[in-house]
N, C-alpha and C positions, 0 to 999 in steps of 0.2 A: 504494500499500500504506500504509494508515494505521497508527497505533500499535496500534490494536485488531487489525488484521490481522496485524501482527508478533507480537503477544502470543498469537495463536491458531495459529501454525505448529506442525504436528505431523507425525510420520512414520507410515507404515503400509505393510505389504506386502500384496500382493493375488494370491492363487493364480489368480483368474479373469482378471486382467490378463495373467498369464504365459501362460495358454491363448491369449488373443487375440493377444498379441505373437508367440508361437511359431508360430502359423499363418502370419503374415507371413514368418517365416524359411523355412518349408517352401515357400511359394509363390514366393519370390524368393531362391533359394539363393546366387546370384552376389553379392548385396549383403550377405551375412552370413557371411563366411568364418570368423569366430571360432567359429561354431556348426557347422562341418562335421561333426565327430565325432558330436555329438548328432543332427544331421539324418539322417546315414546310418543310425544305429540306430533312430531314431524312424520314419523312412520305411519301414524294413524291417518294423517291428512293425505299422505301419498297413496296409501292403500285405498282410500275412498275415491281417488281420482282415476279417470280413464286415460290420462295422458300417457303416451308411450315415451318413457325416459331412458330406454335401454341404451341409446347411443352414448349419453353422458356417463351412465354407470359403467358401461363396458370400456370407456376410455380411462377410467381410474383404477389401475391395478392394485391389488392388495396381496401381500404387503407392498407398500409403495416405495420400491427401490428408486425408480425414476418415474416422474409424471410427464406426460406429453406437454411440453412447454407452451404450446399454442393455447392450451386451456385457460391460461391466465397470464397474458403478457404483462410486463412490468408497467405499472401506471406511469403515464407521462406527467400527470399533475399530482397534487397532494390528496385531493378528495374527489376522484372521478366517480361518476354515476355508473350504474351497471350498463346503461345504454352506450355510454362513451367507451367502456371497456369491450363491449360486444362489437362495436365498430372496429376496434383494433383487432379483435379475433377474426372478423370476416376478411381482413386485409392481409393475413399471414400468407406468405407465398406458398404455392402448392408444393413445391419441392421441400420446403421446411416442414410442412404438415406430414408428408410421407416419411421423411427421415425421422421425425419425432415419434411417429407411430411405430416404425420399425424398431426403434431403440427401447420403447417403453412397454409395448403390448405384445406379449409372447404368443398368445392364441387369439387373434382378432376374430370377433364375431362378424356376422353378416353386415350389420350396420357400420361397423368400423371398417370393414373391407370396402364398402361403398364410399366411405369418406376418403379412404386411401386412394381409391381409383379415380375419384373426381372431386378434389377438395373445393374447387371453385363453385360447384353446384351444391355440395353438401355442407360447407361451412355455414351458410345462412340457415340451413336446417338445424345444425347444432346450436346456433344462436337461439332459435325458436324453442328448442328443447330446454336450454338453460333458462330462458325466460319463464317457461312453464314450471320448472323446478323451483326457481327463485320465488315465484308467487306462492307456492305451497309450503316450502320448507325453510326459507330464509327471511323473506320480506316481513312476515308477521312479527319477527323479533328484531328487525333491522334497526329501529330507533334506539333500543337499548344497546345493541351491538355497536352502533355508531358512537354513542356516548362513551362506552368503555374504550374503544379504540382511540377516540380523540383525547380522553384523559391520559391514556398510556403515552401518546405522542407528546403531550404537554409535559408529563413527568420526565420522559427521556430527554426532551429538549432542555429541561432545567438541569439535568445531570450533566449534559454536554457543556452548558454554560458554567456550571460550578466547578467541574473537574476535568473538562476536556474529553478527548476520545477515550482515554484510559478509563475514566469513571463511567462513561456511557457504556462501553462494551463489557466492562467487568460485571455489570449488573443486568446485562441483557438476557443471558441464559447460562445455566451451568455448562452447556455445550459450546459456549463461545469464550475464548481466552484472548485477551489483548497482549500482543508482544510488540516490541519496539519497531519491528519491521512490518507489522500488520496483524492479521487475525489468524488464530487457529480455530477452526470449526470442526467439531467432532461429528462425523457421519458414520452410520453403521455399515453401509454397503460399498463405499468407494473412497478413494483417497487421491490426492493430487495437489498441485500448486497452481494457483490462478493469480495472474497479475492484473490489477484493475487498470482499465484504460481511462482516458480523460473524462468519461462520463460519470466516474465516481461509483458510489454504492447507495442503493435505495434500501432503506430499512422498512419492512412492512409488518406491523403487528397483526396478529391473527387470533381469533377466538377458538379455532378448532384444531390447532396442531400441538397443543401441549402433550408431552413434555419435550418434543423434538424441535429442531429447526430445519428449514429447507433453504438450500442455496440455489440460486437461479443464475446460470453463467452462460447462457446462449448468446452468441455475438449479435443476434438481431436486436437485443434490448440491453439497456444498462444492467450491470450486475445487481443482484438483489439478495437480501437475506431476510427470510420470513421467520418470525420468532413469536412465541406465545405472549399474548397481552397479559398485563397484570389484572387481577381481580376476576379471572374467569370463573373461579369456584362459586362466586356469589351471583353470577349472571343469570342462572336459571332458577335461583332460589325463589320460592313463592313470596310475593310481597304481602305483608300484613297490612290490611287497610286500617288507617288511623281514624279515630273519631275526631273530626275537626269542628264539631258544632260549637263547643265552648269557645275555642280560639276564634273561629269565624265570626261569632257574635261580637267580638271585640275589634278585630282588625279587618274583617271582611273575608269571604271565602276565597277569593282569588289570591289574596296575600297569604292566607294560611296555607293554601295548596303550594304556592311557590316556596314557602318556608320549609315544608316537608320535603320538597324535591332537592334541597340543598344539603343532602347527606354527603356530597362531594362538591368541590368547586365546579361551577358550571357557567357557561356563557348565556347571554340573553337568548341567542338562537337555540341553544340546547333546551333551555327552560321552556321556550315557546313550543318547541316540538313535543316535549314531554307532557305539557299541560293542555295543549290545544289552543292556547291563547295566540293572538297575533304578537309579533315581536314588539310592536309599539306599545301594546297594552301591558305586556310583561315588563317592559322597561319602565313604564310609569309606576307600576306597583313596586318594582325593585327600588326605584328612587325613594318612594315613601318609606319602605322598610329600612333603607339605609339611613334616612334622616332620623328614624326612630331608634337607631342603634341596634337593629335586629340582624342586619346583614352588613358585611364589609366587602370591599372591592380589592382585588389584586390583579396585577398585570403580569402575564407570562408571554413574552414576545409580543406578537400582535393580538393576543387574546386578552380580553377584559373578563375576569371571572368573578362571580359572586359566591360568597361563603356565609354560612351562619356564624354569627358571633356567639359568645358564651351566653349573652342575654337572650338571643333568639333560641338557642338550644335549650336553655332553661325554661323559657316560656312554652316551648313545644312539649317538653317533658311534663311540665306541670299540668298541661291541658289534656294529657292522656293520649 
């Protein structure tokens, strides 16, 4: 890792990667106990559907020694939508698709053989399959997943500011070790040395890959390292509904709801998404809560985050 490579480290989240990684969880439930609650509900939704998702499932081998790289191109921006990533998937060159299938899929099914034979025609079909799977198995949980991934990126960014690359990578995963000349990433099935090019390294947090990491080193995209996000264990935990009547009678229901959502630092956009309020309405209520000393504001890079103060936490606790 050169100085130029270090200078080009960036973070990105990837809805398309979450699709690919979640298929692994569904196919190997015993290896992913953290996701049992999600898997049970997602499996039920998939079983009730008539959509043919075999092409997607057949492209994700288990155990996952190598995944076909075109299933999840490295994001070009920090927060791409699924539609943007699917546009990248449709544009992968046919020769690349065939090579990646040959490397990753040992016994291709008939749908995979059709994709191998004619990628130009079949990649749009694969995109449609992914959209159908997304609607059933990922999209219902995506707001909470977005919050978790965004919080992880903010935390890692703060580590980079506080202690540089060594601090960032030393806490990324037990499988990642920082060394003076770069990174050592422990993988189970292969080994080798990779020199970063001028495009640097993209760090992609994921909700579905704990406890391993995935390296993506194809020349078509910038190099990427996908690692488990913090807080995955609590992601699928059932939320206990709080009784807000007493508190809402004093400060109003919208402000009481916002106060309950601040169990972690969150932006106005995140709070609006979680509560169903408009961003403008949430901002007005947050300003009032801040003036009353119930929330505080902190800045992390370009993010402005709200947090409960001790007074706000105490008021919430006393209200039950």
